[in-house]
Residue frames as a rotation matrix with the C-alpha (Angstrom) as fourth column:
MET 1
-0.438 0.854 0.280 18.50
0.038 0.329 -0.944 4.69
-0.898 -0.403 -0.177 -4.92
GLY 2
0.309 0.615 -0.726 17.27
-0.667 -0.404 -0.626 6.06
-0.678 0.677 0.286 -8.23
GLU 3
-0.374 -0.547 -0.749 19.59
-0.915 0.348 0.202 3.83
0.150 0.761 -0.631 -10.23
THR 4
-0.972 0.018 0.234 18.39
-0.060 0.945 -0.320 0.69
-0.227 -0.325 -0.918 -8.41
LEU 5
-0.191 0.981 0.030 14.70
0.069 0.044 -0.997 1.59
-0.979 -0.188 -0.076 -8.65
ASP 6
0.205 0.196 -0.959 15.05
-0.883 -0.385 -0.268 2.54
-0.421 0.902 0.094 -12.31
ALA 7
-0.745 -0.533 -0.401 16.70
-0.649 0.720 0.247 -0.85
0.157 0.444 -0.882 -12.95
ILE 8
-0.740 0.564 0.367 13.76
0.198 0.704 -0.682 -2.60
-0.643 -0.432 -0.633 -11.29
GLY 9
-0.892 0.380 0.245 11.35
0.157 -0.249 0.956 -0.59
0.424 0.891 0.162 -13.44
GLU 10
-0.632 0.708 0.314 7.94
-0.774 -0.596 -0.215 0.92
0.035 -0.379 0.925 -12.89
ALA 11
0.155 0.742 -0.652 6.05
-0.611 0.591 0.527 -2.25
0.776 0.316 0.545 -13.89
ALA 12
-0.185 -0.291 -0.938 7.84
0.444 0.827 -0.344 -4.40
0.877 -0.480 -0.024 -11.30
LEU 13
-0.987 -0.140 0.081 7.55
0.003 -0.520 -0.854 -1.72
0.162 -0.843 0.513 -8.60
ASP 14
-0.309 0.948 0.078 3.82
-0.912 -0.319 0.259 -1.52
0.270 0.009 0.963 -9.27
GLU 15
0.158 0.328 -0.931 3.59
-0.197 0.935 0.296 -5.31
0.968 0.137 0.212 -9.15
PHE 16
-0.596 -0.446 -0.668 5.29
0.543 0.389 -0.744 -5.50
0.592 -0.806 0.011 -5.75
SER 17
-0.898 0.337 0.284 3.15
-0.437 -0.768 -0.468 -2.63
0.060 -0.544 0.837 -4.48
GLU 18
0.019 0.963 -0.270 0.00
-0.847 0.160 0.507 -4.49
0.532 0.219 0.818 -5.50
ILE 19
-0.080 -0.136 -0.988 1.29
0.224 0.963 -0.150 -7.72
0.971 -0.233 -0.047 -3.93
VAL 20
-0.925 -0.318 -0.209 1.83
0.283 -0.207 -0.937 -5.91
0.255 -0.925 0.281 -0.63
ARG 21
-0.668 0.723 0.177 -1.55
-0.744 -0.655 -0.132 -4.15
0.020 -0.220 0.975 -0.74
THR 22
0.093 0.709 -0.700 -3.36
-0.565 0.616 0.549 -7.35
0.820 0.344 0.458 -1.67
GLY 23
-0.461 -0.343 -0.818 -1.78
0.407 0.738 -0.539 -9.20
0.789 -0.581 -0.200 1.26
HIS 24
-0.994 0.094 -0.055 -2.98
0.001 -0.501 -0.865 -6.59
-0.109 -0.860 0.498 3.73
THR 25
-0.406 0.899 -0.164 -6.41
-0.891 -0.350 0.290 -6.31
0.204 0.264 0.943 2.11
ARG 26
-0.079 0.342 -0.936 -6.87
-0.143 0.926 0.350 -10.08
0.987 0.162 -0.024 2.30
TYR 27
-0.779 -0.247 -0.576 -6.05
0.509 0.287 -0.811 -10.02
0.366 -0.925 -0.098 6.01
MET 28
-0.909 0.416 -0.004 -8.54
-0.352 -0.773 -0.527 -7.21
-0.223 -0.478 0.850 6.58
THR 29
-0.260 0.856 -0.446 -11.34
-0.704 0.148 0.694 -9.34
0.660 0.495 0.565 5.07
TYR 30
-0.803 -0.017 -0.596 -11.22
0.336 0.813 -0.476 -11.69
0.492 -0.582 -0.647 8.07
ASP 31
0.303 0.938 -0.171 -14.35
0.590 -0.044 0.806 -11.75
0.749 -0.345 -0.566 10.19
PRO 32
0.076 -0.277 0.958 -14.13
-0.441 -0.871 -0.218 -8.80
0.895 -0.406 -0.188 12.63
ALA 33
0.865 0.273 0.422 -14.78
-0.496 0.329 0.804 -11.18
0.081 -0.904 0.420 15.54
ASN 34
0.746 -0.665 -0.021 -11.60
0.665 0.746 -0.009 -13.04
0.022 -0.008 1.000 14.57
LEU 35
0.186 -0.690 0.699 -9.57
0.356 -0.616 -0.703 -9.89
0.916 0.380 0.132 13.84
ILE 36
0.556 0.100 0.825 -10.18
-0.580 -0.665 0.471 -8.57
0.596 -0.740 -0.312 17.35
GLU 37
0.964 -0.153 0.218 -8.52
-0.063 0.664 0.745 -11.69
-0.258 -0.732 0.631 18.80
LEU 38
0.564 -0.785 0.255 -5.33
0.777 0.401 -0.486 -11.39
0.279 0.472 0.836 16.76
ASP 39
0.538 -0.478 -0.695 -2.35
0.291 -0.668 0.685 -9.44
-0.791 -0.571 -0.220 18.07
VAL 40
0.569 -0.377 -0.731 0.15
-0.701 -0.687 -0.192 -7.45
-0.429 0.622 -0.655 16.01
ARG 41
-0.519 -0.818 0.247 2.41
-0.594 0.553 0.584 -10.49
-0.614 0.156 -0.774 15.62
ALA 42
-0.262 0.517 0.815 -0.44
0.480 0.802 -0.354 -12.62
-0.837 0.299 -0.458 14.24
GLN 43
0.757 0.538 -0.372 -1.51
0.006 -0.574 -0.819 -9.80
-0.654 0.617 -0.438 11.91
SER 44
0.138 -0.805 -0.577 2.03
-0.889 -0.358 0.285 -9.55
-0.436 0.474 -0.765 10.53
ALA 45
-0.679 -0.418 0.603 2.31
-0.219 0.900 0.378 -13.32
-0.701 0.125 -0.703 10.10
CYS 46
0.138 0.819 0.556 -1.04
0.534 0.412 -0.739 -13.60
-0.834 0.399 -0.380 8.30
THR 47
0.791 0.135 -0.596 -0.32
-0.314 -0.747 -0.586 -10.64
-0.525 0.651 -0.548 6.04
TYR 48
-0.239 -0.959 -0.149 3.14
-0.785 0.101 0.611 -12.05
-0.571 0.264 -0.777 5.29
CYS 49
-0.549 0.083 0.831 1.59
0.253 0.965 0.071 -15.36
-0.796 0.250 -0.551 4.18
HIS 50
0.549 0.823 0.147 -0.99
0.456 -0.148 -0.878 -13.57
-0.700 0.549 -0.456 2.02
MET 51
0.493 -0.450 -0.744 1.71
-0.683 -0.730 -0.011 -11.42
-0.538 0.514 -0.668 0.39
HIS 52
-0.583 -0.801 0.136 3.76
-0.558 0.517 0.650 -14.49
-0.591 0.303 -0.748 -0.51
ALA 53
-0.217 0.596 0.773 0.74
0.540 0.733 -0.414 -16.36
-0.813 0.327 -0.481 -1.83
GLU 54
0.795 0.513 -0.324 -0.08
0.076 -0.614 -0.786 -13.34
-0.601 0.600 -0.527 -4.02
ALA 55
0.092 -0.853 -0.514 3.54
-0.835 -0.348 0.427 -13.09
-0.543 0.390 -0.744 -5.17
ASP 56
-0.635 -0.282 0.719 3.47
0.018 0.925 0.379 -16.76
-0.772 0.254 -0.582 -6.14
ARG 57
0.296 0.845 0.446 0.27
0.598 0.201 -0.776 -16.25
-0.745 0.496 -0.445 -8.14
ARG 58
0.890 0.138 -0.435 1.68
-0.152 -0.810 -0.566 -13.24
-0.431 0.570 -0.700 -9.98
LEU 59
0.416 -0.852 -0.318 5.39
-0.885 -0.459 0.073 -13.97
-0.209 0.251 -0.945 -10.37
ILE 60
0.270 -0.401 0.875 6.16
-0.285 0.835 0.470 -17.69
-0.920 -0.377 0.111 -10.27
ASP 61
0.368 -0.095 0.925 6.16
0.738 0.635 -0.228 -18.22
-0.566 0.766 0.304 -14.04
ARG 62
0.952 -0.002 -0.305 7.62
-0.139 -0.894 -0.426 -14.86
-0.272 0.448 -0.852 -15.08
ASP 63
0.513 -0.828 0.228 10.75
0.714 0.264 -0.649 -14.77
0.477 0.495 0.726 -17.19
GLY 64
-0.165 -0.737 0.656 13.61
0.139 -0.676 -0.724 -13.03
0.976 -0.029 0.214 -15.41
ILE 65
0.017 0.208 0.978 12.09
-0.929 -0.358 0.092 -13.46
0.369 -0.910 0.187 -11.94
LYS 66
-0.234 -0.162 -0.959 13.00
0.055 0.982 -0.179 -16.37
0.971 -0.094 -0.221 -9.69
ARG 67
0.745 0.452 0.491 11.58
-0.515 -0.078 0.854 -17.38
0.424 -0.889 0.175 -6.34
LEU 68
-0.270 -0.880 -0.392 14.31
-0.129 0.436 -0.891 -18.31
0.954 -0.190 -0.231 -3.88
GLU 69
0.900 0.399 0.177 14.10
-0.228 0.084 0.970 -19.87
0.373 -0.913 0.166 -0.43
VAL 70
-0.140 -0.981 0.134 17.24
-0.549 -0.036 -0.835 -19.54
0.824 -0.191 -0.533 1.62
ARG 71
-0.060 0.042 -0.997 17.79
0.594 0.804 -0.002 -22.19
0.802 -0.593 -0.074 4.26
GLY 72
-0.853 -0.166 -0.494 16.54
0.514 -0.430 -0.743 -20.71
-0.089 -0.887 0.452 7.51
GLY 73
-0.099 0.984 -0.151 13.27
0.833 -0.001 -0.553 -19.43
-0.544 -0.181 -0.819 6.07
LEU 74
-0.417 -0.043 -0.908 14.06
-0.227 -0.962 0.150 -16.37
-0.880 0.269 0.392 3.95
LYS 75
0.195 0.530 0.825 11.68
0.832 0.356 -0.425 -16.16
-0.519 0.770 -0.371 1.00
LEU 76
-0.291 -0.465 -0.836 13.06
-0.071 -0.861 0.503 -13.94
-0.954 0.206 0.217 -1.74
TRP 77
0.797 0.444 0.410 12.39
0.418 0.086 -0.904 -12.83
-0.437 0.892 -0.117 -5.29
LEU 78
-0.316 -0.944 -0.100 15.36
0.389 -0.225 0.893 -12.42
-0.865 0.243 0.438 -7.62
LEU 79
0.871 0.444 -0.209 14.88
0.022 -0.462 -0.887 -9.90
-0.490 0.768 -0.412 -10.41
GLU 80
0.351 -0.818 0.455 17.66
0.798 0.516 0.311 -11.02
-0.489 0.254 0.834 -12.70
GLU 81
0.289 -0.241 0.927 17.86
0.772 -0.514 -0.374 -8.06
0.566 0.823 0.038 -15.06
ALA 82
0.723 0.038 0.690 17.92
-0.255 -0.913 0.318 -5.51
0.642 -0.406 -0.650 -12.23
ASN 83
-0.199 -0.822 -0.534 20.30
0.240 0.488 -0.839 -7.74
0.950 -0.295 0.100 -10.22
VAL 84
-0.537 0.119 0.835 18.30
-0.779 -0.449 -0.437 -7.33
0.323 -0.886 0.334 -7.00
VAL 85
-0.574 0.481 -0.662 16.57
0.530 0.835 0.147 -9.66
0.624 -0.266 -0.735 -4.57
ILE 86
-0.441 0.553 0.707 13.47
-0.639 -0.747 0.185 -8.54
0.630 -0.370 0.682 -2.73
ARG 87
-0.762 0.340 -0.551 11.88
0.581 0.735 -0.350 -9.84
0.286 -0.587 -0.758 0.41
LEU 88
-0.086 0.858 0.507 8.42
-0.001 -0.509 0.861 -8.89
0.996 0.073 0.045 1.63
LYS 89
-0.566 -0.172 -0.806 7.95
0.776 0.219 -0.591 -7.61
0.278 -0.961 0.009 5.19
LYS 90
0.766 0.640 -0.056 6.06
0.586 -0.661 0.468 -5.31
0.263 -0.392 -0.882 7.52
MET 91
-0.314 -0.914 0.258 8.14
0.744 -0.406 -0.531 -2.16
0.590 0.025 0.807 8.10
ASP 92
0.105 0.281 -0.954 8.28
0.730 -0.673 -0.118 0.97
-0.675 -0.684 -0.276 10.18
GLU 93
0.903 0.368 -0.222 8.28
0.149 -0.752 -0.642 4.42
-0.403 0.547 -0.734 8.59
ASP 94
0.263 -0.892 -0.368 12.06
-0.756 -0.427 0.496 4.28
-0.599 0.148 -0.787 8.07
GLY 95
0.438 -0.046 -0.898 11.91
-0.752 0.529 -0.393 0.98
0.493 0.848 0.197 6.19
ARG 96
-0.699 -0.643 0.312 13.15
-0.704 0.542 -0.460 -1.17
0.126 -0.541 -0.831 9.09
THR 97
0.049 0.664 -0.746 11.65
-0.086 0.747 0.660 -4.57
0.995 0.032 0.094 9.78
ARG 98
0.060 0.102 0.993 10.59
-0.872 -0.480 0.102 -5.18
0.487 -0.872 0.060 13.35
ASN 99
0.921 0.344 -0.183 10.75
-0.217 0.843 0.491 -8.88
0.324 -0.413 0.851 14.14
TYR 100
0.417 -0.814 0.404 13.55
-0.485 0.177 0.856 -10.74
-0.769 -0.553 -0.321 15.88
PRO 101
0.530 -0.166 -0.831 15.81
-0.835 0.068 -0.546 -11.54
0.147 0.984 -0.102 12.92
THR 102
0.909 -0.310 0.278 17.34
0.267 0.946 0.182 -14.92
-0.319 -0.091 0.943 12.18
LYS 103
-0.046 -0.992 -0.119 21.02
0.209 -0.126 0.970 -15.14
-0.977 0.020 0.213 11.27
GLN 104
-0.375 -0.050 0.926 20.01
0.911 0.164 0.378 -15.32
-0.171 0.985 -0.016 7.60
ALA 105
0.668 0.681 0.300 17.86
0.713 -0.701 0.006 -12.20
0.214 0.210 -0.954 7.94
ARG 106
0.674 -0.503 -0.541 20.71
0.060 -0.692 0.719 -10.33
-0.736 -0.517 -0.437 9.66
ASP 107
-0.392 -0.849 0.355 23.11
0.437 0.167 0.884 -11.39
-0.810 0.501 0.305 6.88
TYR 108
-0.001 0.494 0.869 20.56
0.994 -0.096 0.056 -10.38
0.111 0.864 -0.491 4.24
ASP 109
0.894 0.431 -0.127 20.05
0.447 -0.881 0.157 -6.96
-0.044 -0.197 -0.979 5.81
ALA 110
0.416 -0.829 -0.372 23.82
-0.089 -0.445 0.891 -6.44
-0.905 -0.338 -0.259 6.10
GLN 111
0.740 -0.056 -0.670 24.18
-0.670 -0.152 -0.727 -7.22
-0.061 0.987 -0.150 2.36
ARG 112
-0.293 -0.863 0.412 26.37
-0.770 0.468 0.433 -10.25
-0.566 -0.191 -0.802 3.18
GLU 113
-0.494 0.018 -0.870 26.61
-0.687 0.605 0.402 -13.39
0.534 0.796 -0.287 1.09
LEU 114
0.206 0.596 0.776 24.17
-0.818 0.540 -0.197 -16.21
-0.537 -0.594 0.599 1.86
PRO 115
-0.485 -0.508 0.712 24.86
-0.131 0.847 0.515 -19.85
-0.865 0.156 -0.477 0.92
GLU 116
-0.076 0.547 0.833 22.03
0.830 0.497 -0.251 -20.03
-0.552 0.673 -0.492 -1.63
LEU 117
0.884 0.406 0.232 22.40
0.467 -0.764 -0.444 -16.41
-0.002 0.501 -0.865 -2.70
PRO 118
-0.083 -0.993 -0.080 25.88
0.972 -0.099 0.215 -15.35
-0.221 -0.060 0.973 -3.72
LEU 119
0.060 -0.016 -0.998 26.85
0.033 -0.999 0.018 -11.74
-0.998 -0.034 -0.059 -4.15
PRO 120
-0.940 -0.333 -0.076 26.35
0.340 -0.889 -0.308 -9.32
0.035 -0.315 0.948 -5.92
PRO 121
-0.142 0.901 0.410 22.53
0.578 -0.260 0.773 -8.91
0.803 0.347 -0.484 -6.05
VAL 122
-0.799 -0.023 0.601 21.47
-0.363 -0.780 -0.511 -5.91
0.480 -0.626 0.614 -3.99
ARG 123
-0.602 0.598 -0.529 19.22
0.766 0.619 -0.172 -6.98
0.224 -0.509 -0.831 -1.14
LEU 124
-0.755 0.458 0.469 16.01
-0.405 -0.888 0.216 -4.95
0.516 -0.027 0.856 -0.82
THR 125
-0.758 0.627 -0.180 12.91
0.560 0.483 -0.673 -5.14
-0.335 -0.611 -0.717 1.33
ALA 126
-0.695 0.662 0.279 9.47
-0.214 -0.562 0.799 -4.26
0.686 0.496 0.532 0.01
GLY 127
-0.621 0.479 -0.620 6.65
0.768 0.530 -0.360 -3.86
0.156 -0.700 -0.697 2.45
TYR 128
0.168 0.821 0.546 4.06
0.381 -0.564 0.732 -1.80
0.909 0.085 -0.408 4.18
TRP 129
-0.946 -0.301 -0.121 3.94
0.245 -0.417 -0.875 0.71
0.213 -0.857 0.469 7.02
LEU 130
-0.122 0.982 -0.147 0.61
0.802 0.184 0.568 0.76
0.585 -0.049 -0.810 8.87
ASP 131
-0.049 0.224 0.973 -1.14
-0.366 -0.911 0.191 3.56
0.929 -0.347 0.127 10.72
ALA 132
-0.698 -0.290 0.654 -1.48
-0.686 0.011 -0.727 3.45
0.204 -0.957 -0.207 14.52
THR 133
0.237 0.871 0.430 -4.67
-0.898 0.365 -0.245 1.38
-0.371 -0.328 0.869 14.29
GLY 134
-0.629 -0.560 0.539 -2.94
-0.293 0.813 0.503 -1.30
-0.720 0.158 -0.675 12.21
GLN 135
0.131 0.808 0.575 -5.76
0.437 0.473 -0.765 -1.21
-0.890 0.352 -0.291 9.69
ILE 136
0.972 0.221 -0.076 -4.67
0.053 -0.523 -0.851 1.29
-0.228 0.823 -0.520 7.05
ILE 137
0.212 -0.928 0.307 -1.51
0.969 0.240 0.056 1.24
-0.126 0.286 0.950 4.99
ASN 138
0.451 -0.182 -0.874 0.25
0.064 -0.970 0.235 4.59
-0.890 -0.162 -0.426 5.38
ARG 139
0.420 -0.328 -0.847 2.45
-0.897 -0.290 -0.333 3.66
-0.136 0.899 -0.416 2.45
VAL 140
0.904 -0.315 0.290 4.01
0.367 0.918 -0.148 0.81
-0.220 0.241 0.945 0.53
GLN 141
0.651 -0.734 -0.193 7.76
-0.729 -0.675 0.109 1.21
-0.210 0.070 -0.975 0.44
ILE 142
0.829 -0.537 -0.153 10.97
0.416 0.777 -0.473 -0.37
0.373 0.329 0.868 -0.70
ALA 143
0.798 -0.557 0.229 14.20
-0.580 -0.608 0.542 -0.02
-0.162 -0.566 -0.808 1.24
ARG 144
0.342 -0.796 -0.499 17.84
-0.069 0.508 -0.858 -1.03
0.937 0.328 0.119 1.08
PRO 145
0.991 0.065 -0.115 18.64
0.104 0.157 0.982 -2.49
0.082 -0.985 0.149 4.50
ASN 146
0.263 -0.934 0.241 21.98
-0.384 -0.331 -0.862 -1.72
0.885 0.134 -0.446 6.09
GLY 147
-0.534 -0.476 -0.698 22.51
0.360 0.619 -0.698 -4.25
0.765 -0.624 -0.159 8.86
LYS 148
-0.229 0.411 -0.883 21.68
0.970 0.024 -0.240 -2.95
-0.077 -0.911 -0.404 12.33
LEU 149
-0.868 -0.127 -0.479 21.68
0.132 -0.991 0.024 0.64
-0.478 -0.043 0.877 11.10
ALA 150
0.201 0.920 -0.336 18.74
-0.207 -0.295 -0.933 2.39
-0.957 0.257 0.131 9.52
PRO 151
0.508 0.020 0.861 18.27
0.741 0.499 -0.449 1.47
-0.439 0.866 0.239 5.86
THR 152
-0.625 -0.778 0.063 20.59
0.653 -0.477 0.589 3.21
-0.428 0.409 0.806 3.42
TRP 153
-0.890 0.429 -0.157 17.50
-0.453 -0.788 0.417 4.52
0.056 0.442 0.895 1.69
CYS 154
-0.539 0.811 0.225 13.73
0.559 0.545 -0.625 4.09
-0.630 -0.211 -0.748 1.68
ALA 155
-0.948 0.264 -0.175 11.32
-0.307 -0.625 0.718 4.99
0.080 0.735 0.673 -1.12
ALA 156
-0.309 0.926 0.215 7.53
-0.110 0.190 -0.976 5.15
-0.945 -0.325 0.043 -1.03
ILE 157
-0.856 0.184 0.483 5.66
0.517 0.294 0.804 3.74
0.006 0.938 -0.347 -4.02
ILE 158
-0.764 0.588 -0.266 3.07
-0.509 -0.803 -0.311 6.35
-0.396 -0.102 0.912 -4.94
PRO 159
-0.283 0.739 0.612 -0.41
0.409 0.670 -0.620 4.82
-0.867 0.074 -0.492 -5.40
PRO 160
-0.601 -0.003 0.799 -1.67
0.799 -0.013 0.601 5.15
0.009 1.000 0.010 -9.01
PRO 161
0.460 0.850 0.258 -4.49
0.849 -0.506 0.153 7.63
0.261 0.148 -0.954 -8.19
GLU 162
0.770 -0.194 -0.608 -1.95
0.261 -0.774 0.576 10.02
-0.583 -0.602 -0.546 -6.61
ARG 163
-0.182 -0.918 0.354 0.59
0.753 0.101 0.650 9.95
-0.632 0.385 0.673 -9.43
LYS 164
0.479 0.211 -0.852 1.34
-0.301 -0.872 -0.386 12.84
-0.825 0.441 -0.354 -11.72
ALA 165
0.930 -0.074 0.361 2.07
0.356 0.435 -0.827 12.26
-0.095 0.897 0.431 -15.39
GLY 166
0.600 -0.761 0.247 5.75
-0.019 -0.322 -0.947 12.37
0.800 0.564 -0.207 -16.27
GLU 167
0.151 -0.545 0.825 6.95
-0.953 -0.301 -0.024 11.97
0.261 -0.783 -0.565 -12.66
ARG 168
-0.762 -0.492 -0.421 8.51
-0.344 0.858 -0.381 8.95
0.549 -0.145 -0.823 -10.99
ILE 169
0.279 0.898 -0.340 6.17
-0.147 0.390 0.909 6.48
0.949 -0.204 0.241 -9.31
TRP 170
0.371 -0.220 -0.902 8.25
0.878 0.399 0.263 6.59
0.302 -0.890 0.341 -6.13
THR 171
0.598 -0.226 0.769 9.47
-0.266 -0.961 -0.076 9.26
0.756 -0.159 -0.635 -3.78
ASP 172
-0.393 -0.836 -0.383 12.43
0.273 0.292 -0.917 9.30
0.878 -0.465 0.113 -1.43
VAL 173
0.690 0.634 0.350 11.21
-0.201 -0.296 0.934 9.06
0.695 -0.715 -0.076 2.19
THR 174
0.054 -0.772 -0.634 14.62
0.760 0.444 -0.476 8.41
0.648 -0.456 0.610 3.75
ARG 175
0.951 0.270 -0.152 14.68
0.296 -0.650 0.700 10.27
0.090 -0.711 -0.698 7.03
GLN 176
0.327 -0.863 0.384 17.67
-0.166 -0.452 -0.876 12.53
0.930 0.223 -0.291 7.33
ARG 177
0.383 -0.294 -0.876 19.97
0.831 0.524 0.187 11.52
0.404 -0.799 0.445 10.16
ARG 178
0.853 -0.106 0.511 20.97
-0.277 -0.922 0.270 14.04
0.443 -0.372 -0.816 12.79
PHE 179
-0.174 -0.956 -0.238 24.43
0.138 0.216 -0.967 14.29
0.975 -0.201 0.094 14.24
GLY 180
0.051 0.168 -0.984 24.64
0.944 0.314 0.102 13.85
0.326 -0.934 -0.143 18.03
GLY 181
-0.302 -0.142 -0.943 23.72
0.739 -0.659 -0.137 17.03
-0.602 -0.738 0.304 19.88
VAL 182
-0.993 -0.076 -0.089 22.56
0.002 -0.774 0.633 18.91
-0.117 0.628 0.769 16.80
């Protein structure tokens, strides 16, 4: 985990964190009378669109970063120097995504080759985990999906006001797995 996140770099991690937060903030500016009519699925879809629009505004002309669209609908960002691709999604506290995945999404999560995205870039998911009300971001996180299993690892991006000088801007929030019966 540390090696991958260090390769991405603090500036890019901050950028993705801000993209995620901006997407959610934009959704929350909807008229309350409209918000009350939207279910969790609509909230996720709207926030997803806002995150990608913000990513386009911030990243589309950056050297070393490429926007990729894999046939089937996956929208990804390739960070060439770090050799990773990142997709933006709503997550649970373990870093799992919750929608019904397409074949491309299942292949992405399982770290398998995709037609428009050959190996070896590491596939990551950056996103947000909301509180029970669906209005407040508990944390922005980045995870390495592992197919149907829980992500290999999940790291929370620490918001700038909560950071301590000289420490990493992320913390490992990977939940420890228990062995059956223990």
